[in-house]
Every structure is written in structure tokens, then in C-alpha cells.
N, C-alpha and C positions, 0 to 999 in steps of 0.2 A: 258321638260328636257326626260328621258329614260335612261332605265337603259339595260343590257346587259351584253354580257361576252364572252374571249378569250376563244375557249375551250382549252382543251392540263394542264398540272399539276401540280399548281391548278390549275383552271382556272381563269381569271382575269377581275374584272369585269366592265365596260366599261362602266360613265354615257353620253349620247348625250346628248349636247347639240345646237341645231341652235339656228345660228344667225342673222340676220340684219346688220349688222356692220362686219363675216367674210366675207374680203375676197378669203380665201379659207380654206382646210381641216388644221387641226391643230389638235397635241395634244397637253395636257400638266401632271408630274404626279406631285404631289402637296408631295412638298418638308416632312411636316407636318404631313400627314397620308399618302401618297401610295397612291391617292386615282388620277383614270388613271379617265381621263373628255376628248372626242371630245367634240371638235368642227369643225363644217363646215355651210355652206352658205344658203339664202333662196333658189332655186333650183338646189340642190343637192344634191341631191339620198340615202336615211341612208344607203343605199345597198352598194353606192361608197365610203362609207365614211366609215365602217362597214372595207368592201374592204381592204382603205388605212389604215387602224389599222391593219388586220391581215398583211400587206405588214412591221407593224413595229413591229409584236412581241416579235422578238429577243431586240433590244430597248430600248422594254416595258417590258422582265422578266429581262434585263443587270441592269436598274436601276432600277426596284422595290429590284433587291437579295440585293443595298444597303444601301436600311430602316430601319433604327433598327429594332431588333423583341422586339413585347411587351413583357411587364414580368410584372408578379401580387405581387403588393407589401407585403412583408409575416415579423413574426420574421422571422429572421435570412437576411433580405436583403438588397443591401447597396443600400441607397437614396441621391440625393446629399440635402446639404437643402444649399440656398446658394452659391452654387457656392462647396460645403465639402461634399466630403463625407462618410457619417455619415449610419452606421450599425443597423433596428432596433432591438431591445430588449423589452423582457416582463418587465413594470414597476410595482412596488411597489403597486405606489400609486394611487389613482386616475386620475391625471394627466398625460395627455402627456409636458415629459421635455426634453429641446433639451438637446448634451452635444455638448466635440469640437468633440468626432470624434461615438456619441452613439445620435438617439431618441429614449426615451421611452415611450412604449405604452401602457396607457395597457386590459389587455385581454379583448378579445370580440368584430369582427368590427372594427377589429387593419386597416384595409386598414379605415372604412369609419373615422374613428376619428380620424388619421393622416391629412386624406383629409385636413378634418373640419380646426381641429392644421392650417394646413401649411394654409388655403383662411385664419385664421385669420394676421397670419403671416406676409403672401403676406399683405392684405389691410394695418395695419402698416405699412410698411417698403414703402410701393406705398401712401403711405397718402401723410406722413411724405417727401418723395421727391417731392411730386406735392406742398404740403405746401409752400416748400420753395424757386420751382426754379419761379410759379406762384408769392412769393414776389418777386425775381428777375425784371419779366419782368413785376413788378404794377398791374396783370390780375389777377384775384379769376374768380376758375368752379365752376362751381353749382353743380356735383354730380359728385360721384366714387362709379362701376359699377364694380362689378370681374363677368368673364363667363372663360366654359374653350372653348377659344375660338382657332379654326384650322387654321386660314384663317387670321388670323393678331395676331398683339403682341399685340394691345392696339389703339384708335381711339379716337377719339373728336369730338364731332357733334358741328353743328352749335352756337348750345341754351349754352353750355358751360360740357358739358357735357361727362366725360372722363373712359374708359371704357378697363381697361386689362387682362389679361389672369391671373389667378391667379400661370401659374407656371411656372414661373418669376421668382417664389422665390425659382425654383428651381436652378438660374441659379447663380454664380454671380454679388456680387453685383453692381457692378460698369456695367453691364448690363441690371438688375431693374433698374439703376437713369439713362440712358443713354432712353430706352424706356419712363418714365418720361418727362423727360428736352424734347423725338422729343414729343407726346403728349400738355404737357404744348402748345409746342413752336405756335404750331395748333391756341395756345387761338390768336394770334398776324397774325398769317399769316397761314388762310387756306391752303394752298398748300406745293411742296414742290418749290418751284424756291429759287434761291438761295440767298432772306432775307432770309426766313427760317432758312434754317441753317446757315446766322449768329446765331439768333436768337439760334439756336441748342448749338453751341458753344459758342453765348455768355454764356449762362450758365451754359448749361455742360464743356465744354471741346473741348479736341480733343477725337473729337464720332472715328473713323474708325476702332478704336477699339473693340469695344462693338460688332458694328455692323458687325462687321467680323462672332464675334463671331458667333451672332447669325444667320446669314447665313452659317454659317457650319456646328456649334453643335446642334440649334434646336432643327433640329424635337427630338432629342433623347431628349428632356427633356416631348415629346409624345407619347412616350416607357411607362410610367410606370403610370398602371391602380391598383386604387385608389378599387374597384369591378362598379358595376351598379351604388349604387348612389351614388361615390362620384364626379358626372362629372357634 
């Protein structure tokens, strides 16, 4: 991969990727973090690929304008927790406390403290959901890990390892449960065949609404910044 940028105000960073499988030059803008990837086949000069990107500059900038602006969380900020808007306030004690409309955070490194609390809450909710769904399928998983992934909300490895983005705790509960069911279903079907979706429907129920929510609103979960130590 190579790094370039389209000139202008502001410049647009480009990630160049030469692919043996590509049949044509293509552009992709990540809905999660706005990363612009320019893919081109072997045999196509890099200069030609960059010229293609320049010809699509208006399209690129139009799409980037629709990306959510980053927001540094701090006292006074409003952040969704389990899909409900909560205002961050100072805590009187040493613990992070969640109430209906607020999340109280001890003073000092509020972003890092809040991120730690959200990760623990995400682990609790995801573990409970995965345990239930795995039991429904009569299967078990080997591990559950959390990351701040930008390319996917979850994954299931061939050895039964489940991975999730901890930012799912910011989404409505039914969305988190859908992703849990989706990955657990891979314990039975390691594909996205009709048989796989039958398993998702079996343990979760109708999934179109939470799946659509992720497509339409998932990128907003990545706008929140908890400082450099919280990722």
C-alpha cells in the first residue's frame, strides 16, 4: 500500500492498493472512518490510478462532507449509552455511575475512565448475549475479545473465537444483540449462505431493522473520541 493525497483545502489522504484480483480502478470510502482507498490492477501505472482519483475529486469530497465530525468527549458532552443519550457530568465518588439521563465520571482523565467503563459494560452485555445464543444453538465459543475495530463490528474465527467492537455499547440494545447473534451463528455456518441467515433468524428473530440501523447510523459510533489512550 502507498499513501498519497489529493491537493486542495483540505487535502484528501488516499491509500493506494495494487491488487492482483482487481480488474479495473476503483475508489472506496469507508463509512466508518472516511478512509479513501484507491485500488488498481497490476499493469496499471500508479500515475493513471491517481489521475482517475483526481477526476472523481468532486464525488469524493461530497461523500466526505457527509461523514460525522469527530467529537472529544468531556464533561458536558452528550453520548449515547445503550442507545440512550446521556450527559457526562462530574461524579462525587470514585466510580463511573450510569443513570437514565446521565453518566457521572470522576474528575481527571474523564475520557479514559469513561472508555474503560464502557468496555466493561460492553463485555458484560455481549458475554450474556453470546452465552444465550450459543446455548440456543447447542454450541460453545472459545473466547470473547473486544477491540476498537473500524472495518467490522464483529467476527468469528474458525476456532470459535468471537471478537466485537466495544463501541456497540453505544448502539441500541437490539443492535448489539443482533451483532452477537450474527457472530454466534457463524459457529454453525462459517459463511453468509441462506442457511446462515436461517440460524440468525432462529436465535434472534427478524434482523432487518438492526441490520439497517448499522448501515445507516453505525458510522456515528466512531465519531466519539475518548483521548489517545482509550482506543
